C-alpha positions as CSV (number, residue, x, y, z in Angstrom):
1,M,53.9,-63.8,-8.6
2,T,51.4,-67.2,-9.1
3,A,53.5,-67.5,-12.5
4,T,56.8,-67.2,-11.2
5,L,56.0,-70.2,-8.8
6,S,56.7,-73.9,-10.2
7,S,54.0,-75.1,-8.2
8,Q,51.5,-73.6,-10.2
9,T,51.2,-72.8,-13.9
10,A,49.2,-68.6,-14.6
11,G,45.7,-69.3,-13.3
12,A,46.2,-72.3,-11.8
13,K,45.6,-72.7,-7.7
14,L,47.3,-74.8,-5.6
15,P,44.9,-78.4,-4.1
16,E,42.7,-78.0,-1.4
17,F,44.5,-78.2,1.6
18,D,43.5,-80.8,3.8
19,A,42.4,-79.4,7.0
20,S,42.4,-82.6,8.9
21,L,46.5,-83.2,7.9
22,K,48.5,-82.2,10.7
23,L,51.8,-80.8,11.1
24,K,53.4,-84.1,12.7
25,D,51.8,-86.0,9.1
26,I,54.0,-84.3,7.7
27,I,57.1,-84.1,9.8
28,K,57.0,-87.8,9.5
29,T,57.4,-88.1,5.9
30,I,61.0,-86.3,6.6
31,P,63.8,-88.8,6.7
32,R,65.5,-88.8,10.2
33,E,68.9,-88.5,9.4
34,C,67.4,-85.0,8.0
35,F,66.9,-84.2,12.0
36,K,70.6,-85.9,13.1
37,K,73.2,-83.3,14.3
38,N,77.0,-83.9,13.0
39,R,79.5,-81.8,14.7
40,R,81.9,-82.0,11.9
41,K,79.2,-80.8,9.4
42,A,78.1,-78.1,11.9
43,W,82.1,-76.7,12.9
44,T,82.9,-76.9,8.7
45,Q,80.5,-74.3,8.5
46,V,81.9,-71.9,11.1
47,A,85.3,-72.5,9.5
48,C,83.7,-71.8,6.0
49,S,82.0,-68.3,7.0
50,V,85.2,-67.5,9.2
51,T,87.2,-67.7,6.1
52,A,84.9,-66.4,3.8
53,A,84.6,-63.1,6.4
54,V,88.4,-63.1,6.4
55,L,89.0,-62.8,3.2
56,G,86.4,-60.0,2.8
57,Y,88.1,-58.1,5.3
58,V,91.0,-58.4,3.6
59,A,89.7,-57.8,0.1
60,I,88.7,-54.3,1.9
61,A,91.3,-53.5,3.3
62,F,94.0,-53.5,-0.1
63,S,90.9,-53.0,-3.1
64,P,91.1,-49.6,-5.2
65,W,88.1,-47.8,-4.7
66,F,86.5,-49.4,-7.8
67,L,86.6,-52.6,-5.9
68,L,85.3,-52.0,-2.7
69,P,81.5,-52.4,-3.6
70,F,82.6,-56.3,-4.5
71,A,84.4,-56.9,-1.8
72,W,82.2,-54.9,0.7
73,I,78.9,-57.3,-1.1
74,F,81.0,-60.2,-0.3
75,T,81.9,-59.6,2.9
76,G,78.5,-58.7,3.8
77,T,76.8,-62.3,2.5
78,A,79.6,-64.2,4.4
79,L,78.3,-62.1,7.6
80,T,75.0,-63.2,7.1
81,G,76.0,-66.6,6.9
82,F,77.5,-65.6,11.0
83,F,73.9,-65.0,11.6
84,V,72.6,-68.5,10.1
85,I,75.4,-70.3,12.6
86,G,73.5,-68.2,15.3
87,H,70.1,-69.2,14.0
88,D,71.0,-72.6,14.1
89,C,72.2,-71.8,17.9
90,G,68.9,-70.2,18.6
91,H,66.4,-73.3,17.1
92,R,69.4,-75.8,19.2
93,S,70.0,-77.3,15.8
94,F,74.1,-76.6,16.3
95,A,75.1,-78.5,18.9
96,R,73.6,-80.9,21.1
97,R,74.5,-79.3,24.2
98,R,72.3,-75.7,25.5
99,W,75.5,-74.0,26.5
100,V,77.5,-74.3,23.2
101,N,74.2,-73.6,21.1
102,D,74.2,-70.2,23.8
103,W,78.1,-69.2,23.4
104,V,78.6,-69.6,19.6
105,G,75.1,-68.1,19.5
106,H,76.1,-64.7,20.9
107,L,79.5,-64.9,19.5
108,F,78.6,-65.0,15.8
109,M,75.8,-62.3,16.8
110,L,78.3,-60.0,18.0
111,P,79.8,-58.6,14.8
112,L,76.1,-58.0,13.5
113,I,74.7,-56.0,17.0
114,Y,72.6,-58.7,17.4
115,P,71.4,-60.0,20.6
116,F,71.2,-63.5,20.8
117,H,68.3,-64.1,23.1
118,G,66.1,-61.2,22.3
119,W,66.4,-62.3,18.9
120,R,66.2,-66.1,19.4
121,L,63.2,-65.7,21.7
122,L,60.8,-63.1,18.9
123,H,62.1,-65.7,15.9
124,D,60.7,-68.9,18.1
125,H,57.1,-66.9,18.3
126,H,57.2,-66.0,14.5
127,H,57.7,-70.1,14.0
128,I,54.9,-71.0,16.0
129,H,52.4,-68.2,14.5
130,T,53.8,-68.5,10.9
131,N,51.0,-66.0,8.9
132,K,49.2,-66.4,11.8
133,M,46.8,-62.5,11.4
134,D,47.9,-59.5,14.4
135,V,49.9,-62.5,15.8
136,D,53.1,-63.2,13.7
137,N,55.9,-60.6,14.4
138,A,58.1,-61.3,10.6
139,W,56.5,-59.0,7.9
140,H,53.2,-59.0,9.0
141,P,50.8,-56.7,7.0
142,A,48.8,-53.9,8.2
143,R,45.2,-54.2,8.5
144,S,43.1,-51.1,6.4
145,E,41.7,-50.1,9.2
146,V,45.0,-50.0,11.1
147,Y,46.9,-48.2,8.4
148,L,44.8,-45.6,7.9
149,A,43.8,-44.5,11.2
150,A,47.8,-44.1,11.7
151,P,49.8,-40.8,11.6
152,Q,51.1,-39.2,8.6
153,W,54.6,-39.9,9.8
154,F,53.6,-43.8,10.3
155,Q,52.0,-44.1,7.1
156,T,54.7,-42.3,5.4
157,I,57.5,-45.1,7.3
158,Y,55.7,-48.3,6.7
159,Q,55.2,-47.6,2.5
160,G,58.4,-47.2,2.7
161,L,59.6,-50.2,4.3
162,R,57.0,-52.7,2.4
163,G,57.9,-50.7,-0.9
164,K,61.3,-49.4,-2.1
165,L,63.2,-49.6,1.0
166,W,62.3,-52.6,1.9
167,W,65.5,-53.4,2.2
168,L,65.6,-51.0,5.8
169,A,63.1,-53.2,7.1
170,S,65.5,-55.9,9.5
171,I,67.0,-52.8,10.7
172,A,63.2,-51.4,12.0
173,H,62.9,-54.7,13.2
174,W,66.2,-55.1,15.2
175,A,66.5,-52.0,16.5
176,T,62.6,-51.4,18.2
177,L,62.0,-55.2,18.9
178,H,65.2,-57.3,19.6
179,F,66.7,-54.9,22.5
180,D,63.4,-54.5,24.7
181,P,63.1,-57.6,27.7
182,N,59.8,-55.9,27.9
183,G,58.2,-56.7,24.6
184,S,54.8,-58.7,24.6
185,N,56.2,-61.5,23.0
186,I,58.7,-62.2,26.2
187,S,57.9,-64.5,28.8
188,P,58.9,-62.5,32.4
189,R,61.4,-65.7,33.0
190,D,63.1,-64.8,30.0
191,R,63.4,-60.9,30.5
192,H,67.0,-61.7,32.0
193,K,68.5,-63.3,29.5
194,V,67.3,-60.9,26.7
195,R,69.1,-58.2,29.0
196,F,72.1,-60.0,28.8
197,S,72.1,-60.0,25.3
198,A,71.5,-56.7,25.2
199,T,74.8,-55.9,27.9
200,V,76.8,-58.3,25.6
201,V,76.4,-56.6,22.2
202,L,76.8,-53.2,23.4
203,I,79.4,-53.8,25.5
204,F,80.9,-54.8,22.5
205,A,80.0,-52.2,20.4
206,A,81.1,-49.6,23.3
207,V,84.8,-51.4,23.1
208,V,85.0,-52.2,19.1
209,F,83.9,-49.1,18.0
210,P,85.3,-46.6,19.2
211,T,88.7,-48.6,18.7
212,L,88.1,-49.3,14.9
213,I,87.4,-44.9,15.2
214,L,90.4,-44.5,16.8
215,T,92.5,-46.7,14.8
216,T,91.2,-46.6,10.8
217,G,88.9,-43.0,11.7
218,I,85.4,-42.4,10.5
219,W,85.8,-43.6,6.9
220,G,87.3,-47.1,8.3
221,F,84.4,-46.9,10.8
222,V,82.2,-46.6,7.6
223,K,84.3,-48.9,5.1
224,F,85.0,-51.9,7.7
225,W,81.7,-52.3,9.5
226,L,78.7,-49.8,8.1
227,V,78.7,-50.9,4.8
228,P,79.0,-54.7,4.9
229,W,76.3,-54.1,8.2
230,L,73.9,-53.0,5.6
231,V,74.6,-55.6,3.1
232,Y,73.8,-58.3,5.6
233,H,70.5,-56.8,6.8
234,F,69.9,-56.1,2.7
235,W,69.9,-60.0,2.5
236,M,68.1,-60.5,6.1
237,S,65.3,-58.3,4.5
238,T,65.2,-59.8,1.6
239,F,65.3,-63.4,2.7
240,T,62.6,-62.3,5.3
241,L,60.5,-60.8,2.7
242,V,61.0,-63.5,-0.2
243,H,60.3,-66.3,3.0
244,H,56.3,-65.2,3.7
245,T,55.4,-62.9,0.9
246,A,53.5,-63.2,-2.4
247,P,50.4,-62.1,-3.9
248,D,48.8,-65.1,-3.0
249,V,50.0,-66.1,0.3
250,Q,47.3,-65.4,2.5
251,F,47.4,-64.4,6.0
252,Q,44.9,-65.9,8.3
253,P,42.9,-65.0,11.7
254,A,43.0,-67.1,14.3
255,A,40.6,-69.0,14.3
256,A,41.0,-69.7,10.7
257,W,44.7,-70.5,11.0
258,N,46.2,-74.3,10.7
259,A,49.7,-74.9,11.3
260,A,50.3,-77.7,9.3
261,E,49.0,-75.3,6.0
262,A,50.7,-72.1,7.2
263,Q,53.9,-74.4,7.5
264,L,53.6,-76.0,3.9
265,T,52.1,-73.9,2.1
266,G,52.7,-70.0,3.4
267,T,56.7,-70.6,3.6
268,I,58.0,-69.9,0.5
269,H,61.4,-71.9,-1.3
270,C,63.6,-69.7,-3.1
271,D,66.5,-70.0,-5.4
272,Y,69.8,-67.8,-4.9
273,P,73.3,-67.8,-6.7
274,R,74.8,-70.7,-5.9
275,W,77.9,-68.5,-4.0
276,V,75.2,-66.8,-1.7
277,E,73.8,-70.4,-1.2
278,F,77.5,-71.6,0.1
279,L,78.2,-68.3,2.1
280,C,74.0,-68.2,3.9
281,H,74.6,-72.0,4.0
282,D,70.8,-72.5,2.7
283,I,68.7,-70.5,5.0
284,N,66.6,-70.6,1.8
285,V,65.8,-73.8,2.0
286,H,62.9,-72.2,3.6
287,V,60.1,-74.8,3.8
288,P,61.7,-77.7,5.8
289,H,62.7,-75.6,8.2
290,H,59.3,-74.6,8.9
291,L,58.0,-77.7,9.2
292,Y,60.3,-78.4,11.8
293,P,63.0,-75.8,13.2
294,G,64.9,-78.3,14.8
295,I,66.5,-79.4,11.1
296,P,70.3,-78.4,10.9
297,S,70.9,-76.1,7.5
298,Y,73.1,-78.5,6.2
299,N,70.2,-80.8,6.4
300,L,67.7,-78.4,4.9
301,R,68.1,-79.7,1.1
302,I,67.6,-83.2,1.8
303,A,64.6,-82.8,3.6
304,H,63.5,-80.7,0.8
305,A,64.0,-82.9,-1.8
306,S,61.7,-85.5,0.0
307,L,59.3,-82.8,0.4
308,R,59.2,-82.4,-3.5
309,Q,58.5,-86.1,-3.7
310,N,55.8,-85.9,-1.0
311,W,54.1,-82.9,-0.8
312,K,55.4,-81.5,-4.2
313,P,51.6,-80.0,-5.6
314,Y,51.5,-77.6,-2.3
315,L,55.1,-76.2,-2.2
316,K,55.7,-72.8,-3.7
317,E,59.1,-72.4,-5.2
318,T,60.5,-69.5,-7.2
319,T,63.7,-68.0,-8.3
320,F,65.4,-64.5,-6.8
321,S,65.4,-62.1,-9.5
322,W,64.6,-57.7,-9.3
323,A,61.5,-58.6,-11.0
324,L,60.1,-60.5,-8.2
325,L,61.2,-58.2,-5.8
326,D,59.1,-55.8,-7.5
327,E,56.4,-57.5,-7.9
328,I,56.4,-58.0,-3.9
329,T,57.4,-54.3,-3.4
330,R,54.7,-53.0,-5.8
331,E,51.9,-55.4,-5.3
332,C,51.7,-56.6,-1.5
333,H,51.5,-53.7,1.0
334,I,48.3,-54.2,3.2
335,Y,46.4,-57.5,4.3
336,H,43.7,-57.9,2.3
337,P,40.9,-61.3,4.0
338,T,39.9,-62.6,1.0
339,D,43.0,-62.0,-1.8
340,A,46.1,-61.8,0.4
341,Y,47.5,-58.5,-0.3
342,Q,46.6,-54.5,-2.0
343,T,48.0,-52.3,-2.8
344,F,48.3,-48.8,-1.3
345,K,46.9,-46.6,-3.6
346,N,43.2,-49.2,-3.6
347,V,43.2,-49.5,0.5
348,K,40.1,-49.0,1.9
349,S,39.3,-48.7,5.3
């Protein structure tokens, strides 16, 4: 992937990172306007996402069979915008009042069956420990000794989720982590919040799913909910994978980890087709978001332009393509302490 990153040329390396540089030093170079919440812009995003989702579901309802895939892709992408609004709420960057963030976050994650607080608390952990080996909880590469000692069923699943079944990885993450109030990254004082959010989405599913099946049949459930939900998870898995995975993006052990370096050089900016960027509210302008998660999504492009002026040699930037995904899923399998990753066939204990 080094040849596809605009901050590098083939065979070139990023400049050596100054270990004395602090995260706050980088944040100070971002214009102050980027940190300001704007109620009109926030609710305009809500209106755009709701309108897009409604149009998508209308298209699903009335499209002939041969146009359904296009309607599904559009609707699932619009629902990804719902998640991004909930994502801003989770970082308290949607509204000034916490209760507004909590209510809007719960509401927009309901159709995705995402427990807001369960996701929010784990996501905060990811931001605090980005690319910290054995601590970060998003697309964490397995150590070779752990992988080789695991039972065959685990190796098979792991091979799939780090390979050609990458688009299912966020479903595994969602199912195994976000409903568990006793998870290792959940503080005892926050467990009641996780339980509350899980209860809310389970009640929603218990009411909406049977109603949808009773009124439209099993095919209606598949057509109106399951397939758009799978499209959403395709984007969720893809975005998260590309944000922090490349053959030259090194996870660091805690003793060597540097917050400024991890957030600035370990996070990848990726340009997607403009319609995807619009429906997903620029979530892939991801470097400024990791430097300061409280930047609202509608200010991320301004913040990134500033980073390009001040820190361009350290930025990793690329463009979405199937070749990019193929490279990541072919090469980025198992942690390597100096070469970032090794493939399954090359793994050694």
